[in-house]
N, C-alpha and C positions, 0 to 999 in steps of 0.2 A: 319404353319400360322404366319404372321407378324404383330406385334402390333406397329402401328406409333402413337405417342403422339405430339399434336400440342400445344404449349404453347401460348395463346392469350396474346397480350400485355396488361399490367394492366394500364389503363388510369386513374384509381383512383389516381394513384401517377404523379401529375402533375409538380412536382419539377425538373423533367428532362428537361421540357420545359422552365425553368426559364433562362432568358438571362439578364446578367449585363453589363452595359457599364458605364465607367466612364469619365467624361470630366473635364478637368482642366481649369479654367476659370479665368480671371482677374476681380478683385472687380469692376472695372469701366463697365464690360459687364454686371454686375448685379445691376448697381447703389448703390454699397456697399462701394465704395471707401472712403466716410466720415464717415463710420459707423465702418470699422475694419481697423486694421492695420495688413495687410497680403499681400503678393504677389499674393496668389491664393485662389481661392474657387473651392470646387469639387462637382460637380454634379453627382450623382450616380443613374443610372436607373436600377430599377429590372421590368424586363417586362415578362410576361406569357400571350400569347395569346391562351392558351389551358386549362387554369383554373384559380381559384382564386388566389390572391395574399395575401390574409388576413393573413395566416400564417407567410409568409416572413415578412408582416408588422409588425407583434407582435414580430418577432425574431431579425431583425437587428436594430442596433442603430447607429446613425451617429457619426463620430469621429469630432474633431475639423475641422473647417471651411468646414463643409460637409452638404450638401442638399441631401436627400434621395427622390427620387420619385418611388412610387409603381404603377404598372399598371397590371390589370388582368382582366378576364372575367369571371362571375359567370355564370356557366353552366346552373344552374337551372333558372335563369332569363334572362340569355343571355345579360346582362348588364355589361359595363365595371366599374370596380373599380378603383379608383384614390386615393391615399393617398401620403401625405408628412410627413417627419420628418426633422427637422432642428436641428443642433448642438446647444446647450446652448449660445455659443459665438455668434450665428448670430441670436437669436430669438429677441434680443432687437432691431436690425434693422428692424425686420418685425412686431412687435408689433402692430405698428400705422395702418397696413394694407394699406401703400400707394400705390396707384394704378401703379405709375411708376416701382417700385421696385417688385411689385407682377407679373406685365405683362412682365417684362423682362425674368423671368424664363418660362412662359408660351410661350412666343414667340420661346424660345430656342427649347421648347420640340416640339411645333407645326411645326416649319419651319427646325429644324436640326435633329430631332430624329424620329419623328412620319410622316414626310412627305408622306410617301406612304401609310399610314393607315388612316382609317376613325376615326380620333382623334378629341374629342370635346375641343377646347381651354376654352370653357364656363365652362365645369365640372373641368377641370383642375385648372382654377382660382378659382373655387368654393372650391375644395380640399385644395388650398394654404391657402384662407381665415379661413379655419377651424384650422390651427395650432396655 
C-alpha cells in the first residue's frame, strides 16, 4: 500500500503575491519642484491582487523623498484597498491638498502602472487626500 500526501497551497498567506515597484521621478513630474530641494522623488508601489494590503501598509515606512502607495483586494468584501504614506519631508507640500499636486500622482498610477487593471482613479485620489 502506498500513501500519497498532497499539500494544498496555503492561500491565507498572501504575502507571496506582493509585488513592489519603485519609480524615480523628477520633482517637476509631481509639481514639487518649488517645494523640495532634491533631484528625485521615489514612488514605491506595493501591489497585491490576491489579498489585503493592510499588514504591509502598517509595516512599511517611507524613506526620505519617498511616496508609498499600497494596493490590495479585501477578499471578504471583494473591494480594493488603497493607502498612501508620504515621508515627512514631503508632507508639507501635500498638506494644502492642492488638486494639481494630488492628481499628478493619481495620473502616474492610472496611466503608467495600473493601465491594464480595473483601477479607480477616484478611489486613489480619495486615499491621497486622507494623508
